[in-house]
DSSP file (Angstrom, degrees, kcal/mol; ACC not computed):
  #  RESIDUE AA STRUCTURE BP1 BP2  ACC     N-H-->O    O-->H-N    N-H-->O    O-->H-N    TCO  KAPPA ALPHA  PHI   PSI    X-CA   Y-CA   Z-CA
    1    1 A M              0   0    0      0, 0.0     5,-0.1     0, 0.0   135,-0.0   0.000 360.0 360.0 360.0 135.4   38.0  -36.9  -12.6
    2    2 A P     >  -     0   0    0      0, 0.0     4,-2.4     0, 0.0     3,-0.4  -0.297 360.0-119.1 -57.8 143.3   35.4  -36.7   -9.8
    3    3 A E  H  > S+     0   0    0      1,-0.2     4,-2.7     2,-0.2     5,-0.2   0.861 111.3  51.9 -56.4 -42.3   32.5  -34.4  -10.8
    4    4 A E  H  > S+     0   0    0      1,-0.2     4,-1.8     2,-0.2    -1,-0.2   0.887 110.8  48.6 -65.0 -37.2   32.9  -31.9   -8.0
    5    5 A D  H  > S+     0   0    0     -3,-0.4     4,-2.3     2,-0.2    -1,-0.2   0.907 111.1  50.9 -65.7 -41.5   36.6  -31.5   -8.9
    6    6 A L  H  X S+     0   0    0     -4,-2.4     4,-2.6     1,-0.2    -2,-0.2   0.921 107.8  52.3 -62.2 -43.8   35.7  -31.0  -12.5
    7    7 A K  H  X S+     0   0    0     -4,-2.7     4,-2.5     1,-0.2    -1,-0.2   0.901 109.7  49.6 -59.1 -40.7   33.2  -28.3  -11.6
    8    8 A K  H  X S+     0   0    0     -4,-1.8     4,-2.5     2,-0.2    -1,-0.2   0.906 110.9  49.6 -64.0 -41.9   35.9  -26.5   -9.6
    9    9 A E  H  X S+     0   0    0     -4,-2.3     4,-2.5     2,-0.2    -2,-0.2   0.909 111.8  48.4 -63.5 -42.4   38.3  -26.7  -12.5
   10   10 A I  H  X S+     0   0    0     -4,-2.6     4,-2.8     2,-0.2     5,-0.2   0.934 112.0  48.3 -64.2 -46.5   35.7  -25.4  -14.9
   11   11 A R  H  X S+     0   0    0     -4,-2.5     4,-2.6     1,-0.2    -2,-0.2   0.918 112.3  49.3 -60.6 -43.3   34.8  -22.5  -12.6
   12   12 A K  H  X S+     0   0    0     -4,-2.5     4,-1.4     2,-0.2    -1,-0.2   0.937 112.2  48.6 -61.1 -46.6   38.4  -21.6  -12.1
   13   13 A F  H  < S+     0   0    0     -4,-2.5     3,-0.4     1,-0.2     4,-0.2   0.940 115.1  43.7 -58.2 -49.9   39.0  -21.7  -15.9
   14   14 A L  H >< S+     0   0    0     -4,-2.8     3,-1.4     1,-0.2    -1,-0.2   0.869 109.0  57.3 -66.3 -37.3   36.0  -19.5  -16.6
   15   15 A K  H 3< S+     0   0    0     -4,-2.6    -1,-0.2     1,-0.3    -2,-0.2   0.812 104.8  52.8 -63.0 -30.0   36.8  -17.0  -13.8
   16   16 A E  T 3< S+     0   0    0     -4,-1.4     2,-0.3    -3,-0.4    -1,-0.3   0.441 104.6  66.8 -87.4  -0.4   40.2  -16.3  -15.2
   17   17 A R    <   -     0   0    0     -3,-1.4     3,-0.1    -4,-0.2    56,-0.0  -0.857  47.0-178.9-124.7 157.7   38.9  -15.5  -18.7
   18   18 A K        +     0   0    0     -2,-0.3    19,-2.1     1,-0.2     2,-0.4   0.515  63.8  65.4-129.0 -12.7   36.8  -12.7  -20.2
   19   19 A V  E     +A   36   0A   0     17,-0.2     2,-0.3    53,-0.1    53,-0.3  -0.945  51.4 176.3-124.0 137.3   36.4  -13.4  -23.9
   20   20 A L  E     -A   35   0A   0     15,-2.8    15,-2.7    -2,-0.4     2,-0.6  -0.826  29.3-125.0-125.2 167.9   34.7  -16.3  -25.7
   21   21 A V  E     -AB  34  70A   0     49,-2.3    49,-2.1    -2,-0.3     2,-0.6  -0.972  24.0-153.8-115.4 114.8   34.0  -17.1  -29.3
   22   22 A L  E     -AB  33  69A   0     11,-2.9    11,-2.7    -2,-0.6     2,-0.5  -0.782   8.5-159.5 -91.1 121.8   30.3  -17.6  -29.9
   23   23 A C  E     +AB  32  68A   0     45,-3.3    45,-1.7    -2,-0.6     2,-0.2  -0.908  18.1 164.7-109.4 124.1   29.6  -19.9  -32.9
   24   24 A T  E     -A   31   0A   0      7,-2.6     7,-2.7    -2,-0.5     2,-0.3  -0.757  17.6-151.2-125.8 172.7   26.2  -19.8  -34.6
   25   25 A C  E     +A   30   0A   0     39,-0.4     2,-0.3    41,-0.3    41,-0.2  -0.994  14.0 175.6-151.7 142.2   25.0  -21.1  -37.9
   26   26 A S  E >  S-A   29   0A   0      3,-1.7     3,-2.0    -2,-0.3    34,-0.1  -0.977  76.9  -3.8-146.3 134.5   22.3  -20.2  -40.5
   27   27 A D  T 3  S-     0   0    0     -2,-0.3    -1,-0.1     1,-0.3    33,-0.0   0.870 128.4 -59.7  50.4  41.2   21.7  -21.9  -43.8
   28   28 A K  T 3  S+     0   0    0      1,-0.2    -1,-0.3     0, 0.0    -3,-0.0   0.660 112.1 121.6  63.7  18.5   24.7  -24.1  -43.2
   29   29 A I  E <   -A   26   0A   0     -3,-2.0    -3,-1.7     2,-0.0    -1,-0.2  -0.940  54.2-146.5-112.5 111.9   27.0  -21.0  -43.0
   30   30 A P  E     -A   25   0A   0      0, 0.0     2,-0.4     0, 0.0    -5,-0.2  -0.379  10.3-163.5 -76.9 155.4   28.8  -20.8  -39.6
   31   31 A R  E     -A   24   0A   0     -7,-2.7    -7,-2.6    -2,-0.1     2,-0.5  -0.991   2.7-164.1-138.9 128.8   29.6  -17.5  -37.9
   32   32 A A  E     -A   23   0A   0     -2,-0.4    -9,-0.2    -9,-0.2    37,-0.1  -0.969  10.5-176.1-117.6 122.9   32.2  -17.2  -35.1
   33   33 A T  E     -A   22   0A   0    -11,-2.7   -11,-2.9    -2,-0.5     2,-0.2  -0.960  20.1-139.7-125.3 115.6   32.0  -14.0  -33.0
   34   34 A P  E     +A   21   0A   0      0, 0.0     2,-0.3     0, 0.0   -13,-0.2  -0.541  35.9 167.1 -69.1 136.8   34.4  -13.0  -30.2
   35   35 A M  E     -A   20   0A   0    -15,-2.7   -15,-2.8    -2,-0.2     2,-0.2  -0.994  40.1-107.7-149.1 150.2   32.6  -11.4  -27.3
   36   36 A D  E     -A   19   0A   0     -2,-0.3    15,-0.4   -17,-0.2     2,-0.3  -0.514  41.7-160.2 -68.1 148.4   33.1  -10.4  -23.7
   37   37 A F        -     0   0    0    -19,-2.1     2,-0.3    -2,-0.2    13,-0.2  -0.954   9.7-161.7-135.4 159.5   31.2  -12.7  -21.3
   38   38 A Y  B     -F   49   0B   0     11,-2.1    11,-2.8    -2,-0.3     2,-0.3  -0.952   2.0-163.2-137.3 152.0   30.0  -12.6  -17.7
   39   39 A M        -     0   0    0     -2,-0.3     2,-0.8    70,-0.2     9,-0.1  -0.959  36.6-100.3-133.2 153.8   29.0  -15.0  -15.0
   40   40 A D    >   -     0   0    0      7,-0.4     3,-1.7    -2,-0.3     5,-0.1  -0.640  28.6-159.6 -74.8 110.8   27.0  -14.4  -11.8
   41   41 A K  T 3  S+     0   0    0     -2,-0.8    -1,-0.2     1,-0.3    68,-0.0   0.679  89.4  57.1 -66.9 -16.9   29.7  -14.4   -9.1
   42   42 A N  T 3  S+     0   0    0     -3,-0.0     2,-0.3     2,-0.0    -1,-0.3   0.288  99.4  74.2 -96.1   9.9   27.1  -15.2   -6.5
   43   43 A S    <   -     0   0    0     -3,-1.7    -4,-0.0     2,-0.1     0, 0.0  -0.892  64.8-148.8-125.1 152.7   26.0  -18.4   -8.2
   44   44 A N        +     0   0    0     -2,-0.3    -1,-0.1     2,-0.0   -33,-0.1   0.288  69.8 102.9 -98.5   8.7   27.4  -21.8   -8.6
   45   45 A D  S    S-     0   0    0     -5,-0.1    -2,-0.1     1,-0.1    76,-0.0  -0.235  75.0-127.2 -81.9 179.7   25.8  -22.4  -11.9
   46   46 A F        +     0   0    0     76,-0.1    -1,-0.1     2,-0.1     2,-0.1   0.094  54.3 144.2-113.9  20.5   27.6  -22.2  -15.2
   47   47 A N        -     0   0    0     74,-0.1    -7,-0.4    -7,-0.1     2,-0.4  -0.351  34.9-153.2 -65.1 140.2   25.3  -19.7  -16.9
   48   48 A I  E     - G   0 120B   0     72,-2.4    72,-3.4    -9,-0.1     2,-0.4  -0.920   4.3-157.2-118.5 140.5   27.0  -17.2  -19.2
   49   49 A Y  E     +FG  38 119B   0    -11,-2.8   -11,-2.1    -2,-0.4     2,-0.3  -0.965  13.8 173.2-120.2 133.4   25.7  -13.8  -20.1
   50   50 A V  E     - G   0 118B   0     68,-2.0    68,-2.9    -2,-0.4   -13,-0.1  -0.943  29.0-136.3-131.7 157.1   26.7  -11.8  -23.2
   51   51 A G        -     0   0    0    -15,-0.4     2,-0.2    -2,-0.3    66,-0.2  -0.741  28.7-166.7-113.2  82.1   25.4   -8.5  -24.6
   52   52 A P        -     0   0    0      0, 0.0    64,-0.1     0, 0.0     3,-0.1  -0.474  17.9-130.7 -74.6 134.6   25.0   -9.1  -28.3
   53   53 A A        -     0   0    0     -2,-0.2     5,-0.3     1,-0.1     4,-0.2  -0.594  43.6 -91.4 -72.1 143.1   24.5   -6.1  -30.6
   54   54 A P  S    S+     0   0    0      0, 0.0     2,-0.3     0, 0.0    -1,-0.1  -0.308  85.1  88.1 -55.9 138.3   21.5   -6.8  -32.9
   55   55 A G  S  > S-     0   0    0      1,-0.1     4,-2.2    -3,-0.1     3,-0.2  -0.982  87.7 -26.7 165.0-155.8   22.8   -8.4  -36.0
   56   56 A K  H  > S+     0   0    0     -2,-0.3     4,-2.9     1,-0.2     5,-0.2   0.867 125.3  53.3 -61.2 -42.9   23.6  -11.7  -37.8
   57   57 A K  H  > S+     0   0    0      1,-0.2     4,-2.1     2,-0.2    -1,-0.2   0.891 110.5  48.3 -63.8 -37.7   24.5  -13.7  -34.6
   58   58 A V  H  > S+     0   0    0     -5,-0.3     4,-2.3    -3,-0.2    -1,-0.2   0.932 113.1  47.4 -66.5 -45.7   21.1  -12.8  -33.0
   59   59 A K  H  X S+     0   0    0     -4,-2.2     4,-2.2     1,-0.2     5,-0.2   0.902 110.3  53.6 -61.8 -40.6   19.2  -13.7  -36.2
   60   60 A N  H  X S+     0   0    0     -4,-2.9     4,-3.4     1,-0.2    -1,-0.2   0.925 109.9  46.5 -59.6 -45.1   21.2  -17.0  -36.4
   61   61 A I  H  < S+     0   0    0     -4,-2.1    -1,-0.2     2,-0.2    -2,-0.2   0.891 111.4  51.4 -66.6 -39.5   20.2  -18.0  -32.9
   62   62 A E  H  < S+     0   0    0     -4,-2.3    -1,-0.2     1,-0.2    -2,-0.2   0.891 118.7  38.2 -63.5 -37.8   16.6  -17.1  -33.5
   63   63 A E  H  < S+     0   0    0     -4,-2.2    -2,-0.2     1,-0.3    -1,-0.2   0.881 134.9  18.9 -76.1 -41.7   16.6  -19.2  -36.6
   64   64 A N     <  -     0   0    0     -4,-3.4     2,-2.5    -5,-0.2   -39,-0.4  -0.826  68.5-161.9-137.3  91.0   18.8  -22.0  -35.3
   65   65 A P        +     0   0    0      0, 0.0    24,-3.9     0, 0.0     2,-0.4  -0.273  57.1 107.3 -78.7  58.1   19.0  -22.2  -31.5
   66   66 A N  E     + C   0  88A   0     -2,-2.5     2,-0.3    22,-0.3   -41,-0.3  -0.979  44.0 168.9-132.9 119.1   22.1  -24.3  -31.4
   67   67 A I  E     - C   0  87A   0     20,-2.9    20,-1.7    -2,-0.4     2,-0.4  -0.880  22.3-158.0-130.4 161.4   25.4  -22.7  -30.4
   68   68 A S  E     -BC  23  86A   0    -45,-1.7   -45,-3.3    -2,-0.3     2,-0.4  -0.984  10.5-156.6-133.5 146.1   28.9  -23.6  -29.4
   69   69 A I  E     -BC  22  85A   0     16,-2.4    16,-2.4    -2,-0.4     2,-0.4  -0.981   2.9-162.9-125.1 135.6   31.3  -21.5  -27.4
   70   70 A G  E     +BC  21  84A   0    -49,-2.1   -49,-2.3    -2,-0.4     2,-0.4  -0.970  11.9 171.2-117.6 135.3   35.1  -21.8  -27.5
   71   71 A I  E     + C   0  83A   0     12,-2.2    12,-3.4    -2,-0.4     2,-0.3  -0.993  13.8 174.9-138.5 133.3   37.3  -20.3  -24.8
   72   72 A Y  E     - C   0  82A   0     -2,-0.4    10,-0.2   -53,-0.3   -53,-0.1  -0.902  35.1-112.1-139.8 165.2   41.0  -21.0  -24.7
   73   73 A T        -     0   0    0      8,-2.1     8,-0.4    -2,-0.3     5,-0.1  -0.856  49.2-105.5 -93.1 128.4   44.3  -20.2  -23.0
   74   74 A P    >   -     0   0    0      0, 0.0     3,-1.8     0, 0.0     5,-0.5  -0.241  24.3-124.9 -55.3 141.6   46.7  -18.3  -25.3
   75   75 A M  G >  S+     0   0    0      1,-0.3     3,-1.9     2,-0.2    -2,-0.0   0.751 103.2  73.6 -62.2 -25.6   49.5  -20.6  -26.6
   76   76 A N  G 3  S+     0   0    0      1,-0.3    -1,-0.3     2,-0.1    -3,-0.0   0.565  83.9  69.5 -69.8  -4.8   52.2  -18.2  -25.3
   77   77 A T  G <  S-     0   0    0     -3,-1.8    -1,-0.3     2,-0.2    -2,-0.2   0.635 107.5-122.9 -82.3 -14.4   51.4  -19.4  -21.8
   78   78 A G  S <  S+     0   0    0     -3,-1.9     2,-0.3     1,-0.3    -2,-0.1   0.499  76.1 113.1  84.2   3.0   52.9  -22.8  -22.5
   79   79 A K        -     0   0    0     -5,-0.5     2,-0.7     2,-0.1    -1,-0.3  -0.830  60.5-145.6-109.7 147.7   49.6  -24.5  -21.6
   80   80 A I        +     0   0    0     -2,-0.3    50,-1.8    -3,-0.1     2,-0.3  -0.899  46.0 139.7-110.7 100.8   47.2  -26.4  -23.8
   81   81 A Q  E     + D   0 129A   0     -2,-0.7    -8,-2.1    -8,-0.4     2,-0.3  -0.993  14.5 149.3-142.6 144.7   43.8  -25.6  -22.3
   82   82 A G  E     -CD  72 128A   0     46,-2.1    46,-3.1    -2,-0.3     2,-0.4  -0.967  27.6-138.9-169.4 159.1   40.4  -24.8  -23.7
   83   83 A I  E     -CD  71 127A   0    -12,-3.4   -12,-2.2    -2,-0.3     2,-0.5  -0.974   6.5-165.2-125.5 140.3   36.7  -25.2  -23.1
   84   84 A Q  E     -CD  70 126A   0     42,-2.2    42,-3.0    -2,-0.4     2,-0.4  -0.997  12.1-168.2-120.0 126.3   33.9  -26.0  -25.5
   85   85 A I  E     -CD  69 125A   0    -16,-2.4   -16,-2.4    -2,-0.5     2,-0.4  -0.951   1.7-162.5-117.6 134.6   30.4  -25.3  -24.3
   86   86 A T  E     +CD  68 124A   0     38,-2.6    37,-3.0    -2,-0.4    38,-1.5  -0.946  13.9 167.0-117.5 136.9   27.3  -26.5  -26.1
   87   87 A A  E     +C   67   0A   0    -20,-1.7   -20,-2.9    -2,-0.4     2,-0.4  -0.975   6.1 176.7-146.0 134.4   23.8  -25.2  -25.6
   88   88 A S  E     +C   66   0A   0     -2,-0.3   -22,-0.3   -22,-0.2     3,-0.1  -0.999  38.0  41.1-142.5 144.5   20.8  -25.9  -27.8
   89   89 A G  S >> S-     0   0    0    -24,-3.9     3,-1.8    -2,-0.4     4,-1.0   0.074  82.0 -91.4 101.2 148.0   17.1  -25.0  -27.7
   90   90 A K  T 34 S+     0   0    0      1,-0.3    -1,-0.1     2,-0.2     5,-0.1   0.660 122.3  64.5 -68.4 -14.9   15.3  -21.8  -26.9
   91   91 A D  T 34 S+     0   0    0      1,-0.2    -1,-0.3    -3,-0.1     3,-0.1   0.611 110.0  38.5 -81.2 -10.8   15.0  -22.9  -23.3
   92   92 A R  T <4 S+     0   0    0     -3,-1.8    29,-2.9     1,-0.2     2,-0.5   0.511 113.3  56.5-111.2 -10.8   18.8  -22.7  -23.0
   93   93 A L  E  < S-H  120   0B   0     -4,-1.0     2,-0.6    27,-0.2    27,-0.2  -0.859  73.3-178.9-124.0  93.7   19.4  -19.6  -25.1
   94   94 A L  E     -H  119   0B   0     25,-2.6    25,-2.9    -2,-0.5     2,-0.5  -0.842  18.2-152.5-106.3 115.5   17.3  -16.8  -23.5
   95   95 A F  E     -H  118   0B   0     -2,-0.6     2,-0.5    23,-0.2    23,-0.2  -0.733  17.2-160.3 -81.2 128.4   17.2  -13.4  -25.0
   96   96 A L  E     +H  117   0B   0     21,-3.4    21,-2.4    -2,-0.5     2,-0.3  -0.942  11.7 178.9-115.8 129.8   16.4  -10.9  -22.3
   97   97 A R  E >   -H  116   0B   0     -2,-0.5     3,-2.9    19,-0.2     6,-0.3  -0.868  44.8 -73.0-125.0 160.0   15.1   -7.4  -23.0
   98   98 A E  T 3  S+     0   0    0     17,-0.7     3,-0.1    -2,-0.3    -1,-0.1  -0.249 122.9  30.5 -50.9 132.0   14.1   -4.5  -20.8
   99   99 A G  T 3  S+     0   0    0      1,-0.4    -1,-0.3     2,-0.1     2,-0.1   0.102  90.2 122.8 100.2 -21.0   10.8   -5.4  -19.0
  100  100 A D  S X> S-     0   0    0     -3,-2.9     3,-0.9     1,-0.1     4,-0.6  -0.432  74.5-114.2 -71.5 151.2   11.6   -9.1  -19.0
  101  101 A E  T 34 S+     0   0    0      1,-0.2     4,-0.3     2,-0.1     3,-0.2   0.863 112.7  35.4 -54.9 -43.3   11.5  -10.8  -15.6
  102  102 A E  T 3> S+     0   0    0      1,-0.2     4,-2.5     2,-0.1    -1,-0.2   0.522  92.4  93.1 -91.1  -6.0   15.3  -11.6  -15.5
  103  103 A F  H <> S+     0   0    0     -3,-0.9     4,-2.9    -6,-0.3     5,-0.2   0.910  84.2  48.3 -59.4 -48.1   16.6   -8.6  -17.4
  104  104 A D  H  X S+     0   0    0     -4,-0.6     4,-1.2    -3,-0.2    -1,-0.2   0.901 113.2  48.2 -62.0 -41.3   17.3   -6.4  -14.4
  105  105 A K  H  > S+     0   0    0     -4,-0.3     4,-0.6     1,-0.2     3,-0.4   0.934 114.6  46.0 -62.9 -45.9   19.2   -9.2  -12.6
  106  106 A A  H >X S+     0   0    0     -4,-2.5     4,-1.7     1,-0.2     3,-1.1   0.874 105.9  59.9 -65.0 -37.8   21.2  -10.0  -15.7
  107  107 A Q  H 3< S+     0   0    0     -4,-2.9    -1,-0.2     1,-0.3    -2,-0.2   0.823 101.7  54.7 -61.1 -31.0   22.0   -6.3  -16.3
  108  108 A K  H 3< S+     0   0    0     -4,-1.2    -1,-0.3    -3,-0.4    -2,-0.2   0.705 106.4  52.7 -74.6 -19.3   23.7   -6.2  -12.9
  109  109 A I  H << S+     0   0    0     -3,-1.1   -70,-0.2    -4,-0.6    -2,-0.2   0.860 102.8  63.5 -83.3 -38.9   25.9   -9.1  -13.9
  110  110 A V  S  < S-     0   0    0     -4,-1.7     2,-0.4   -72,-0.1     4,-0.1  -0.449  87.8-111.0 -88.3 161.1   27.2   -7.6  -17.2
  111  111 A R  S    S+     0   0    0     -2,-0.1    -1,-0.1     2,-0.1    -2,-0.1  -0.760  79.8  13.2 -91.7 133.5   29.3   -4.5  -17.6
  112  112 A G  S    S-     0   0    0     -2,-0.4     2,-0.4    -4,-0.1    -2,-0.1   0.213  97.4 -65.1  85.9 152.1   27.6   -1.5  -19.2
  113  113 A K        -     0   0    0      2,-0.0     2,-0.3    -5,-0.0    -2,-0.1  -0.589  56.9-172.9 -75.7 127.9   24.0   -0.7  -20.0
  114  114 A R        -     0   0    0     -2,-0.4     3,-0.1     1,-0.1   -16,-0.0  -0.903  29.7-158.4-123.6 150.6   22.6   -3.1  -22.6
  115  115 A K  S    S+     0   0    0     -2,-0.3   -17,-0.7     1,-0.3     2,-0.4   0.687  88.1  32.1 -93.7 -24.2   19.3   -3.2  -24.5
  116  116 A L  E     - H   0  97B   0    -19,-0.2     2,-0.3   -64,-0.1    -1,-0.3  -0.999  66.0-177.8-137.7 133.2   19.6   -6.9  -25.2
  117  117 A L  E     - H   0  96B   0    -21,-2.4   -21,-3.4    -2,-0.4     2,-0.5  -0.957  14.8-148.2-127.8 149.3   21.2   -9.7  -23.2
  118  118 A L  E     -GH  50  95B   0    -68,-2.9   -68,-2.0    -2,-0.3     2,-0.6  -0.977   6.9-159.4-118.9 121.4   21.7  -13.4  -24.0
  119  119 A K  E     -GH  49  94B   0    -25,-2.9   -25,-2.6    -2,-0.5     2,-0.6  -0.892   9.6-161.1 -98.7 122.1   21.6  -15.9  -21.1
  120  120 A I  E     -GH  48  93B   0    -72,-3.4   -72,-2.4    -2,-0.6   -27,-0.2  -0.920   6.1-165.6-108.6 121.3   23.3  -19.1  -22.1
  121  121 A I        -     0   0    0    -29,-2.9   -33,-0.2    -2,-0.6   -74,-0.1  -0.891  23.5-136.6-106.8 102.0   22.5  -22.2  -20.0
  122  122 A P        -     0   0    0      0, 0.0   -35,-0.2     0, 0.0     3,-0.1  -0.194  23.6-174.9 -61.7 146.1   25.1  -24.8  -21.0
  123  123 A E  S    S+     0   0    0    -37,-3.0    22,-2.8     1,-0.4     2,-0.3   0.617  77.5  20.2-107.5 -24.4   24.1  -28.4  -21.5
  124  124 A K  E     -DE  86 144A   0    -38,-1.5   -38,-2.6    20,-0.2     2,-0.5  -0.985  60.5-169.9-147.2 135.5   27.6  -29.8  -22.0
  125  125 A I  E     -DE  85 143A   0     18,-2.7    18,-3.0    -2,-0.3     2,-0.6  -0.989   5.7-166.4-125.9 122.3   31.0  -28.4  -21.0
  126  126 A E  E     -DE  84 142A   0    -42,-3.0   -42,-2.2    -2,-0.5     2,-0.6  -0.941   5.4-166.2-110.6 118.3   34.2  -30.0  -22.4
  127  127 A L  E     -DE  83 141A   0     14,-3.0    14,-2.7    -2,-0.6     2,-0.5  -0.919   0.9-166.2-109.6 119.3   37.4  -29.0  -20.6
  128  128 A L  E     +DE  82 140A   0    -46,-3.1   -46,-2.1    -2,-0.6     2,-0.3  -0.913  20.3 154.7-104.3 124.4   40.7  -29.9  -22.3
  129  129 A D  E >   -D   81   0A   0     10,-2.8     3,-1.8    -2,-0.5     4,-0.3  -0.850  32.5-158.4-152.5 111.6   43.8  -29.5  -20.1
  130  130 A Y  G >  S+     0   0    0    -50,-1.8     3,-1.1    -2,-0.3     4,-0.5   0.711  90.9  71.9 -65.9 -19.0   46.9  -31.5  -20.7
  131  131 A D  G >> S+     0   0    0    -51,-0.3     3,-0.7     1,-0.2     4,-0.6   0.732  81.6  73.1 -66.2 -21.5   48.0  -30.9  -17.1
  132  132 A F  G X4>S+     0   0    0     -3,-1.8     5,-2.3     1,-0.2     3,-1.0   0.822  85.2  65.7 -61.7 -29.5   45.2  -33.4  -16.1
  133  133 A I  G X45S+     0   0    0     -3,-1.1     3,-1.7    -4,-0.3    -1,-0.2   0.881  94.1  58.2 -60.4 -38.1   47.4  -36.2  -17.4
  134  134 A K  G <45S+     0   0    0     -3,-0.7    -1,-0.3    -4,-0.5    -2,-0.2   0.767 105.8  50.8 -61.6 -25.3   50.0  -35.4  -14.7
  135  135 A E  G <<5S-     0   0    0     -3,-1.0    -1,-0.3    -4,-0.6    -2,-0.2   0.388 125.3-102.7 -93.6   2.1   47.2  -36.1  -12.1
  136  136 A G  T < 5S+     0   0    0     -3,-1.7     2,-0.2     1,-0.3    -3,-0.2   0.625  84.2 116.8  88.9  13.7   46.3  -39.4  -13.7
  137  137 A Y  S   <S-     0   0    0     -5,-2.3    -1,-0.3    -6,-0.1    -2,-0.1  -0.702  73.4 -91.1-110.6 163.3   43.1  -38.2  -15.6
  138  138 A S        -     0   0    0     -2,-0.2    -9,-0.1     2,-0.1    -1,-0.1  -0.426  33.6-124.0 -65.8 147.0   42.3  -37.9  -19.2
  139  139 A R  S    S+     0   0    0     -7,-0.1   -10,-2.8     1,-0.1     2,-0.6   0.742  99.2  62.8 -67.2 -21.2   43.2  -34.6  -20.8
  140  140 A L  E     -E  128   0A   0    -12,-0.2     2,-0.4   -10,-0.1   -12,-0.2  -0.925  66.4-178.5-110.0 121.8   39.5  -34.2  -21.9
  141  141 A Q  E     -E  127   0A   0    -14,-2.7   -14,-3.0    -2,-0.6     2,-0.5  -0.950   9.5-156.8-118.7 138.5   36.9  -34.0  -19.2
  142  142 A I  E     -E  126   0A   0     -2,-0.4     2,-0.5   -16,-0.2   -16,-0.2  -0.960   7.3-168.6-123.3 129.7   33.2  -33.7  -19.9
  143  143 A L  E     -E  125   0A   0    -18,-3.0   -18,-2.7    -2,-0.5     2,-0.5  -0.969   8.0-161.5-115.5 118.4   30.4  -32.3  -17.7
  144  144 A K  E     -E  124   0A   0     -2,-0.5     2,-0.4   -20,-0.2   -20,-0.2  -0.872  10.3-161.1-100.2 131.4   26.9  -32.8  -18.8
  145  145 A L              0   0    0    -22,-2.8    -2,-0.0    -2,-0.5     0, 0.0  -0.859 360.0 360.0-114.4 146.0   24.3  -30.6  -17.2
  146  146 A E              0   0    0     -2,-0.4   -23,-0.1   -22,-0.0    -1,-0.1   0.443 360.0 360.0 -82.7 360.0   20.5  -31.0  -17.0
């Protein structure tokens, strides 16, 4: 699939969903946490914002800055669709706190007042959609971001 078409498909998919599963790991023990997520509607990037409560997932990311995100279409829709997002490194997983340069901007993107925000800058987005086969494309499309 041409890259610009894939980007449109990814944006459409993300725009229609509100919950992700954030997967972190510490000491070889994985943790999967469902969370609301937000994106900047005025931007064409794929950055995701979540408001994590302090706890195990935050400690896991601080210890091991490698995460995976899963977002899917419920099976009762009759569609087989899902996204896997990968981000690794402290330059792609940014904790924002009050007083940080980006915090106020991020606070306007998410719903509700937060003390801590996590900005996730994806490095790879894998979009699975069996409907792509009808269009002559592979059901799995991968977008690598710099």
